[in-house]
TIROKE-574702 format. One record per residue (C-alpha): residue number from 1; x, y, z. Coordinates in Angstrom, 2 decimals, decimal comma. Layout:
BEGIN
+-----+---------+---------+---------+
! pos !       x !       y !       z !
+-----+---------+---------+---------+
! NUM !       X !       Y !       Z !
...
+-----+---------+---------+---------+
end
This chain:
BEGIN
+-----+---------+---------+---------+
! pos !       x !       y !       z !
+-----+---------+---------+---------+
!   1 !   25,78 !  -59,41 !   36,21 !
!   2 !   22,82 !  -57,81 !   37,92 !
!   3 !   23,66 !  -55,84 !   41,06 !
!   4 !   21,18 !  -55,87 !   43,94 !
!   5 !   19,04 !  -52,82 !   44,68 !
!   6 !   20,23 !  -50,50 !   47,46 !
!   7 !   17,77 !  -51,78 !   50,05 !
!   8 !   18,53 !  -55,52 !   49,59 !
!   9 !   21,43 !  -55,61 !   52,05 !
!  10 !   23,20 !  -53,25 !   54,38 !
!  11 !   25,37 !  -50,97 !   52,20 !
!  12 !   29,06 !  -51,74 !   52,13 !
!  13 !   31,13 !  -49,10 !   53,87 !
!  14 !   34,85 !  -48,46 !   54,06 !
!  15 !   36,90 !  -46,54 !   56,62 !
!  16 !   36,94 !  -42,84 !   55,77 !
!  17 !   40,53 !  -41,60 !   55,41 !
!  18 !   40,79 !  -37,82 !   55,90 !
!  19 !   44,55 !  -37,99 !   55,22 !
!  20 !   43,90 !  -39,57 !   51,82 !
!  21 !   41,18 !  -37,01 !   51,13 !
!  22 !   43,60 !  -34,17 !   51,89 !
!  23 !   46,20 !  -35,65 !   49,54 !
!  24 !   43,64 !  -36,32 !   46,80 !
!  25 !   42,26 !  -32,78 !   46,97 !
!  26 !   45,79 !  -31,40 !   46,99 !
!  27 !   46,44 !  -33,37 !   43,80 !
!  28 !   43,23 !  -32,19 !   42,14 !
!  29 !   43,64 !  -28,55 !   43,18 !
!  30 !   47,12 !  -28,46 !   41,64 !
!  31 !   45,86 !  -29,74 !   38,29 !
!  32 !   42,28 !  -28,52 !   37,87 !
!  33 !   41,82 !  -24,75 !   37,68 !
!  34 !   38,03 !  -24,72 !   38,13 !
!  35 !   37,80 !  -27,07 !   41,11 !
!  36 !   34,49 !  -26,01 !   42,62 !
!  37 !   32,79 !  -28,04 !   45,34 !
!  38 !   30,61 !  -29,81 !   42,78 !
!  39 !   33,48 !  -30,62 !   40,45 !
!  40 !   35,67 !  -31,84 !   43,31 !
!  41 !   32,87 !  -34,13 !   44,51 !
!  42 !   32,35 !  -35,56 !   41,02 !
!  43 !   36,04 !  -36,07 !   40,25 !
!  44 !   36,56 !  -37,82 !   43,59 !
!  45 !   33,59 !  -40,06 !   42,85 !
!  46 !   34,95 !  -40,95 !   39,41 !
!  47 !   38,41 !  -41,67 !   40,82 !
!  48 !   36,93 !  -43,73 !   43,66 !
!  49 !   34,76 !  -45,65 !   41,20 !
!  50 !   37,71 !  -46,33 !   38,89 !
!  51 !   39,89 !  -47,57 !   41,75 !
!  52 !   37,08 !  -49,66 !   43,24 !
!  53 !   36,41 !  -51,44 !   39,95 !
!  54 !   40,10 !  -52,26 !   39,53 !
!  55 !   41,20 !  -53,06 !   43,06 !
!  56 !   38,12 !  -53,63 !   45,21 !
!  57 !   38,40 !  -50,51 !   47,36 !
!  58 !   37,86 !  -46,76 !   46,89 !
!  59 !   40,56 !  -44,18 !   47,53 !
!  60 !   39,11 !  -41,99 !   50,29 !
!  61 !   36,63 !  -44,42 !   51,88 !
!  62 !   33,81 !  -41,87 !   52,23 !
!  63 !   30,19 !  -42,98 !   51,88 !
!  64 !   28,24 !  -41,62 !   48,91 !
!  65 !   24,92 !  -39,87 !   49,31 !
!  66 !   22,46 !  -40,03 !   46,42 !
!  67 !   21,50 !  -36,43 !   45,70 !
!  68 !   19,84 !  -34,49 !   42,91 !
!  69 !   23,15 !  -33,58 !   41,30 !
!  70 !   24,57 !  -37,09 !   41,50 !
!  71 !   26,75 !  -39,06 !   43,93 !
!  72 !   28,24 !  -36,93 !   46,72 !
!  73 !   30,98 !  -38,06 !   49,15 !
!  74 !   29,15 !  -37,03 !   52,30 !
!  75 !   31,90 !  -36,24 !   54,84 !
!  76 !   34,00 !  -34,67 !   52,09 !
!  77 !   31,18 !  -32,36 !   51,05 !
!  78 !   30,70 !  -31,18 !   54,63 !
!  79 !   34,42 !  -30,44 !   54,99 !
!  80 !   34,54 !  -28,51 !   51,71 !
!  81 !   31,59 !  -26,41 !   52,82 !
!  82 !   33,26 !  -25,64 !   56,15 !
!  83 !   36,61 !  -24,76 !   54,61 !
!  84 !   34,99 !  -21,77 !   52,89 !
!  85 !   34,08 !  -20,27 !   56,25 !
!  86 !   36,92 !  -17,95 !   57,36 !
!  87 !   35,76 !  -18,22 !   60,97 !
!  88 !   34,19 !  -21,65 !   61,48 !
!  89 !   32,26 !  -22,14 !   64,70 !
!  90 !   34,00 !  -25,44 !   65,28 !
!  91 !   37,04 !  -27,23 !   63,95 !
!  92 !   38,39 !  -30,76 !   63,72 !
!  93 !   41,69 !  -32,45 !   62,85 !
!  94 !   40,27 !  -33,37 !   59,44 !
!  95 !   39,29 !  -29,77 !   58,68 !
!  96 !   42,62 !  -28,38 !   59,84 !
!  97 !   44,47 !  -30,96 !   57,74 !
!  98 !   42,45 !  -29,94 !   54,71 !
!  99 !   43,16 !  -26,26 !   55,34 !
! 100 !   46,89 !  -26,96 !   55,04 !
! 101 !   46,38 !  -28,40 !   51,53 !
! 102 !   43,69 !  -26,36 !   49,78 !
! 103 !   42,09 !  -22,94 !   50,01 !
! 104 !   39,14 !  -21,21 !   48,37 !
! 105 !   40,30 !  -18,75 !   45,72 !
! 106 !   37,71 !  -16,07 !   46,36 !
! 107 !   34,43 !  -15,75 !   48,17 !
! 108 !   31,09 !  -17,37 !   47,51 !
! 109 !   29,92 !  -20,96 !   47,07 !
! 110 !   31,25 !  -21,27 !   43,50 !
! 111 !   34,78 !  -19,99 !   44,05 !
! 112 !   37,25 !  -22,70 !   43,00 !
! 113 !   39,73 !  -24,31 !   45,34 !
! 114 !   43,45 !  -23,95 !   44,81 !
! 115 !   46,48 !  -25,63 !   46,40 !
! 116 !   48,24 !  -24,00 !   49,35 !
! 117 !   51,63 !  -24,96 !   47,89 !
! 118 !   53,04 !  -25,72 !   44,45 !
! 119 !   53,94 !  -29,31 !   45,28 !
! 120 !   51,07 !  -31,66 !   46,13 !
! 121 !   51,57 !  -33,85 !   49,19 !
! 122 !   50,82 !  -37,48 !   48,33 !
! 123 !   52,25 !  -39,33 !   51,34 !
! 124 !   49,01 !  -41,13 !   52,23 !
! 125 !   48,19 !  -42,22 !   48,67 !
! 126 !   49,28 !  -45,50 !   47,13 !
! 127 !   50,62 !  -45,79 !   43,59 !
! 128 !   47,26 !  -47,11 !   42,44 !
! 129 !   45,45 !  -44,22 !   44,16 !
! 130 !   47,56 !  -41,72 !   42,22 !
! 131 !   47,08 !  -43,74 !   39,05 !
! 132 !   43,29 !  -43,49 !   39,37 !
! 133 !   43,40 !  -39,77 !   40,16 !
! 134 !   45,73 !  -39,12 !   37,24 !
! 135 !   43,50 !  -40,98 !   34,79 !
! 136 !   40,43 !  -39,18 !   36,11 !
! 137 !   42,04 !  -35,76 !   35,68 !
! 138 !   43,28 !  -36,70 !   32,22 !
! 139 !   39,81 !  -37,80 !   31,11 !
! 140 !   37,58 !  -35,31 !   32,93 !
! 141 !   39,67 !  -32,51 !   34,44 !
! 142 !   39,00 !  -30,02 !   31,65 !
! 143 !   35,26 !  -30,68 !   31,49 !
! 144 !   32,88 !  -28,28 !   33,20 !
! 145 !   31,34 !  -29,25 !   36,52 !
! 146 !   27,95 !  -29,67 !   34,85 !
! 147 !   29,27 !  -31,95 !   32,13 !
! 148 !   30,92 !  -34,16 !   34,77 !
! 149 !   27,73 !  -34,01 !   36,85 !
! 150 !   25,69 !  -35,21 !   33,86 !
! 151 !   28,17 !  -38,04 !   33,29 !
! 152 !   27,59 !  -39,37 !   36,81 !
! 153 !   23,84 !  -39,37 !   36,13 !
! 154 !   24,44 !  -42,02 !   33,48 !
! 155 !   25,78 !  -44,52 !   36,01 !
! 156 !   23,46 !  -47,20 !   37,34 !
! 157 !   24,76 !  -46,62 !   40,88 !
! 158 !   23,11 !  -43,20 !   40,99 !
! 159 !   20,10 !  -43,97 !   38,77 !
! 160 !   18,96 !  -47,02 !   40,74 !
! 161 !   19,23 !  -45,32 !   44,13 !
! 162 !   17,60 !  -42,12 !   42,89 !
! 163 !   14,67 !  -44,01 !   41,38 !
! 164 !   14,30 !  -46,07 !   44,57 !
! 165 !   14,45 !  -42,99 !   46,79 !
! 166 !   17,48 !  -44,32 !   48,67 !
! 167 !   19,78 !  -41,95 !   50,56 !
! 168 !   23,02 !  -43,94 !   50,43 !
! 169 !   24,59 !  -45,53 !   47,36 !
! 170 !   25,73 !  -49,07 !   48,07 !
! 171 !   29,26 !  -49,62 !   46,77 !
! 172 !   27,99 !  -52,85 !   45,20 !
! 173 !   26,09 !  -50,72 !   42,69 !
! 174 !   29,30 !  -49,19 !   41,39 !
! 175 !   29,73 !  -52,52 !   39,60 !
! 176 !   26,31 !  -52,49 !   37,91 !
! 177 !   27,74 !  -51,06 !   34,66 !
! 178 !   30,75 !  -53,39 !   34,67 !
! 179 !   29,73 !  -57,03 !   34,05 !
! 180 !   33,37 !  -58,09 !   33,67 !
! 181 !   34,29 !  -57,01 !   37,21 !
! 182 !   32,57 !  -59,93 !   38,98 !
! 183 !   35,78 !  -61,17 !   40,60 !
! 184 !   36,58 !  -57,74 !   42,05 !
! 185 !   33,02 !  -57,40 !   43,38 !
! 186 !   33,33 !  -60,82 !   45,07 !
! 187 !   36,63 !  -59,75 !   46,65 !
! 188 !   35,06 !  -56,54 !   47,97 !
! 189 !   32,13 !  -58,43 !   49,48 !
! 190 !   34,43 !  -61,04 !   51,04 !
! 191 !   36,49 !  -58,31 !   52,71 !
! 192 !   33,27 !  -56,67 !   53,94 !
! 193 !   32,23 !  -59,98 !   55,53 !
! 194 !   35,59 !  -60,07 !   57,30 !
! 195 !   35,08 !  -56,55 !   58,67 !
! 196 !   31,60 !  -57,52 !   59,88 !
! 197 !   32,99 !  -60,51 !   61,76 !
! 198 !   35,67 !  -58,36 !   63,44 !
! 199 !   33,08 !  -55,77 !   64,49 !
! 200 !   30,82 !  -58,49 !   65,91 !
! 201 !   33,68 !  -59,96 !   67,94 !
! 202 !   34,63 !  -56,51 !   69,27 !
! 203 !   31,05 !  -55,87 !   70,40 !
! 204 !   31,06 !  -59,07 !   72,47 !
! 205 !   34,34 !  -58,48 !   74,26 !
+-----+---------+---------+---------+
end
């Protein structure tokens, strides 16, 4: 299967779920001792990719920017940057929710995040979400941030967009390394078509 380049069609997007992000980061922070911003971004990408390939949707629904250090969940990255600020100029429900789950253990941009409580809150996550996070931590949780970063550079999703100079990684490209996932890709695209129809009808009301 050959996936289309990023610019062929409008990128597929899902609904960003800050509640799922908070749960996912709570889960990661409780199990990964060196959870820096970079490592959190990469582990979330790998868990999202794993879940997408199996079930046709990511976990957190963020859109992925194509940056020098690999795929970055854009809204997530912004929230993680803001959570380090002890006196943020502005707040939001998503940021406050995140602050109840994780905290920076120290100062500076490379201080790891830790959980705010011993027990992770997973109310917003499905069984398959937790399954993907668990497998990701088991496979990559003990690797350094740079090793995980280099792993994401091997994926066609990042390589094709980086070479093309695209800003956003189309979720279709997550399937470029998985020729056996054609049926799941078709399901994802069919559901995207349904969302497009609903949005078009809402615009004409």
